[in-house]
VOPAGU-2260 file (C-alpha; in pm, 1 decimal, decimal comma):
REM VOPAGU-2260
SITE   aa  ch    i         X         Y         Z
SITE  UNK   A    0     270,2   -3438,4   -5294,9
SITE  UNK   A    1     120,3   -3350,9   -4955,0
SITE  UNK   A    2     422,0   -3188,9   -4789,1
SITE  UNK   A    3     242,5   -2856,1   -4814,3
SITE  UNK   A    4     -20,6   -2981,7   -4568,3
SITE  UNK   A    5     241,7   -3057,3   -4304,5
SITE  UNK   A    6     423,6   -2730,9   -4369,4
SITE  UNK   A    7      97,4   -2548,6   -4306,1
SITE  UNK   A    8      40,4   -2749,8   -3989,3
SITE  UNK   A    9     394,2   -2677,9   -3875,9
SITE  UNK   A   10     367,0   -2304,3   -3931,1
SITE  UNK   A   11      37,4   -2294,7   -3743,7
SITE  UNK   A   12     168,0   -2513,6   -3460,1
SITE  UNK   A   13     482,5   -2300,7   -3418,6
SITE  UNK   A   14     268,4   -1986,8   -3409,8
SITE  UNK   A   15      30,2   -2142,4   -3155,8
SITE  UNK   A   16     322,3   -2253,6   -2940,1
SITE  UNK   A   17     479,7   -1906,3   -2955,4
SITE  UNK   A   18     155,8   -1738,9   -2847,3
SITE  UNK   A   19     109,8   -1995,8   -2570,5
SITE  UNK   A   20     464,0   -1939,2   -2441,2
SITE  UNK   A   21     387,1   -1564,5   -2430,4
SITE  UNK   A   22      59,3   -1630,7   -2246,3
SITE  UNK   A   23     235,4   -1840,7   -1981,1
SITE  UNK   A   24     515,4   -1581,5   -1950,2
SITE  UNK   A   25     263,5   -1309,0   -1872,7
SITE  UNK   A   26      37,5   -1525,6   -1658,6
SITE  UNK   A   27     320,3   -1649,6   -1438,8
SITE  UNK   A   28     527,6   -1333,5   -1415,5
SITE  UNK   A   29     588,4   -1398,7   -1044,4
SITE  UNK   A   30     811,6   -1688,6   -1152,1
SITE  UNK   A   31    1103,7   -1499,9   -1312,0
SITE  UNK   A   32    1257,2   -1807,2   -1477,2
SITE  UNK   A   33     925,2   -1900,4   -1634,3
SITE  UNK   A   34     856,5   -1545,3   -1745,8
SITE  UNK   A   35    1190,1   -1484,2   -1916,0
SITE  UNK   A   36    1246,4   -1831,4   -2058,2
SITE  UNK   A   37     894,8   -1853,0   -2199,9
SITE  UNK   A   38     945,2   -1517,6   -2373,3
SITE  UNK   A   39    1277,3   -1641,8   -2513,0
SITE  UNK   A   40    1119,0   -1966,5   -2633,0
SITE  UNK   A   41     831,6   -1775,5   -2793,4
SITE  UNK   A   42    1083,9   -1572,6   -2993,5
SITE  UNK   A   43    1253,4   -1898,4   -3092,3
SITE  UNK   A   44     921,6   -2031,6   -3226,5
SITE  UNK   A   45     870,7   -1706,5   -3419,5
SITE  UNK   A   46    1216,2   -1753,5   -3572,8
SITE  UNK   A   47    1121,8   -2108,9   -3674,4
SITE  UNK   A   48     832,9   -1964,3   -3872,7
SITE  UNK   A   49    1070,4   -1721,1   -4042,5
SITE  UNK   A   50    1313,9   -2000,1   -4129,4
SITE  UNK   A   51    1027,6   -2201,2   -4278,1
SITE  UNK   A   52     927,2   -1916,1   -4509,4
SITE  UNK   A   53    1159,4   -2005,1   -4802,7
SITE  UNK   A   54    1054,9   -2370,3   -4777,5
SITE  UNK   A   55     688,7   -2271,2   -4781,8
SITE  UNK   A   56     757,8   -2048,3   -5082,7
SITE  UNK   A   57     887,5   -2356,5   -5263,1
SITE  UNK   A   58     629,8   -2617,5   -5155,5
SITE  UNK   A   59     332,8   -2411,1   -5034,9
SITE  UNK   A   60     143,9   -2442,8   -4709,9
SITE  UNK   A   61    -198,8   -2531,6   -4837,9
SITE  UNK   A   62    -428,5   -2656,3   -4565,2
SITE  UNK   A   63    -671,4   -2802,3   -4814,5
SITE  UNK   A   64    -987,9   -2997,1   -4751,0
SITE  UNK   A   65    -776,3   -3312,3   -4723,0
SITE  UNK   A   66    -642,4   -3202,1   -4386,7
SITE  UNK   A   67    -842,4   -3316,8   -4085,0
SITE  UNK   A   68    -942,9   -3025,9   -3865,3
SITE  UNK   A   69    -851,2   -3221,0   -3553,2
SITE  UNK   A   70    -482,2   -3190,2   -3636,8
SITE  UNK   A   71    -485,7   -2828,6   -3519,7
SITE  UNK   A   72    -411,6   -2772,2   -3151,9
SITE  UNK   A   73    -564,0   -2492,4   -2950,0
SITE  UNK   A   74    -320,3   -2268,5   -2768,6
SITE  UNK   A   75    -350,3   -2138,2   -2416,5
SITE  UNK   A   76    -601,6   -1854,0   -2402,8
SITE  UNK   A   77    -559,6   -1802,5   -2028,2
SITE  UNK   A   78    -331,3   -1919,7   -1752,7
SITE  UNK   A   79    -421,3   -2085,9   -1425,1
SITE  UNK   A   80    -332,1   -1960,2   -1078,0
SITE  UNK   A   81    -108,3   -2105,2    -811,8
SITE  UNK   A   82     144,4   -2387,9    -811,2
SITE  UNK   A   83     -92,4   -2644,5    -964,1
SITE  UNK   A   84    -192,4   -2390,1   -1227,0
SITE  UNK   A   85     171,3   -2338,5   -1323,1
SITE  UNK   A   86     223,6   -2713,2   -1344,3
SITE  UNK   A   87     -83,9   -2758,3   -1565,9
SITE  UNK   A   88      15,3   -2467,0   -1790,0
SITE  UNK   A   89     364,9   -2611,5   -1833,5
SITE  UNK   A   90     209,9   -2947,2   -1915,1
SITE  UNK   A   91     -10,3   -2783,3   -2180,2
SITE  UNK   A   92     298,8   -2620,2   -2330,3
SITE  UNK   A   93     469,9   -2958,8   -2330,0
SITE  UNK   A   94     181,8   -3111,4   -2526,7
SITE  UNK   A   95     193,7   -2830,0   -2782,9
SITE  UNK   A   96     572,3   -2856,8   -2813,6
SITE  UNK   A   97     535,5   -3233,6   -2861,8
SITE  UNK   A   98     301,6   -3170,6   -3155,2
SITE  UNK   A   99     558,4   -2934,5   -3305,3
SITE  UNK   A  100     836,4   -3187,1   -3243,5
SITE  UNK   A  101     663,2   -3478,6   -3413,9
SITE  UNK   A  102     560,4   -3256,0   -3704,9
SITE  UNK   A  103     925,0   -3154,5   -3755,1
SITE  UNK   A  104    1003,6   -3527,5   -3762,7
SITE  UNK   A  105     750,0   -3588,4   -4041,0
SITE  UNK   A  106     880,2   -3291,3   -4241,4
SITE  UNK   A  107    1236,2   -3419,7   -4195,8
SITE  UNK   A  108    1133,8   -3755,9   -4340,2
SITE  UNK   A  109     988,0   -3578,9   -4642,9
SITE  UNK   A  110    1300,3   -3364,4   -4679,4
SITE  UNK   A  111    1515,3   -3677,0   -4673,9
SITE  UNK   A  112    1300,7   -3842,4   -4939,1
SITE  UNK   A  113    1325,2   -3529,1   -5154,1
SITE  UNK   A  114    1697,8   -3490,7   -5083,7
SITE  UNK   A  115    1625,6   -3123,6   -5012,0
SITE  UNK   A  116    1935,7   -2998,2   -4832,0
SITE  UNK   A  117    1785,9   -2655,0   -4761,0
SITE  UNK   A  118    1476,0   -2805,8   -4601,0
SITE  UNK   A  119    1689,8   -3046,4   -4396,8
SITE  UNK   A  120    1907,8   -2759,6   -4271,7
SITE  UNK   A  121    1598,0   -2576,0   -4144,9
SITE  UNK   A  122    1463,9   -2893,2   -3986,0
SITE  UNK   A  123    1794,8   -2969,9   -3814,5
SITE  UNK   A  124    1810,9   -2627,6   -3649,9
SITE  UNK   A  125    1445,4   -2597,1   -3555,3
SITE  UNK   A  126    1397,4   -2957,2   -3447,2
SITE  UNK   A  127    1700,1   -2935,3   -3216,5
SITE  UNK   A  128    1565,7   -2616,6   -3057,5
SITE  UNK   A  129    1223,1   -2775,8   -3012,1
SITE  UNK   A  130    1388,5   -3071,8   -2838,9
SITE  UNK   A  131    1559,1   -2826,1   -2602,6
SITE  UNK   A  132    1223,0   -2660,8   -2533,9
SITE  UNK   A  133    1077,6   -3000,0   -2442,8
SITE  UNK   A  134    1368,0   -3078,6   -2210,1
SITE  UNK   A  135    1333,6   -2744,3   -2031,2
SITE  UNK   A  136     957,4   -2790,7   -1991,5
SITE  UNK   A  137    1003,8   -3140,8   -1852,5
SITE  UNK   A  138    1273,9   -3024,0   -1610,6
SITE  UNK   A  139    1062,7   -2728,3   -1495,1
SITE  UNK   A  140     759,3   -2952,6   -1442,8
SITE  UNK   A  141     972,3   -3190,4   -1232,5
SITE  UNK   A  142    1085,7   -2892,7   -1026,9
SITE  UNK   A  143     730,8   -2760,9    -979,6
SITE  UNK   A  144     557,4   -3094,1    -911,4
SITE  UNK   A  145     661,8   -3150,6    -547,2
SITE  UNK   A  146     556,2   -2799,3    -444,9
SITE  UNK   A  147     233,2   -2813,6    -643,5
SITE  UNK   A  148     126,3   -3167,9    -561,4
SITE  UNK   A  149     256,9   -3228,7    -210,0
SITE  UNK   A  150     349,8   -2908,6     -25,4
SITE  UNK   A  151      80,0   -2667,6    -152,6
SITE  UNK   A  152    -256,4   -2658,5      18,3
């Protein structure tokens, strides 16, 4: 069974996303909605890792030699300046959240095959919250795009 590989990926991706949300919150503190919501979403990602803990205890989170290194995403180490910088940082967060989202989908498929109700309960909660994160990021990018791409000089 290789579920442990995806659980390891998921834990790492949630952690990377949490740290990236915190980075964007601090880097774009002049945008109060971005600052506070990104901090809230980072805490949500941290909670996802906590909820995964009992599942990982059961199945492991081995990132063995079978796992391709390219499946790990880099988080945001810095933020960019200005309206275009905000838009690009939000887009980077969206890409990271998409990785988390699709990984939850794969873990859900495994949980269904295993008929693991506890795993499926964790997936249902965390996957739904990740979907909300994606919707907020997409909405915020739509809001920022006209200012960043047309009005800003």
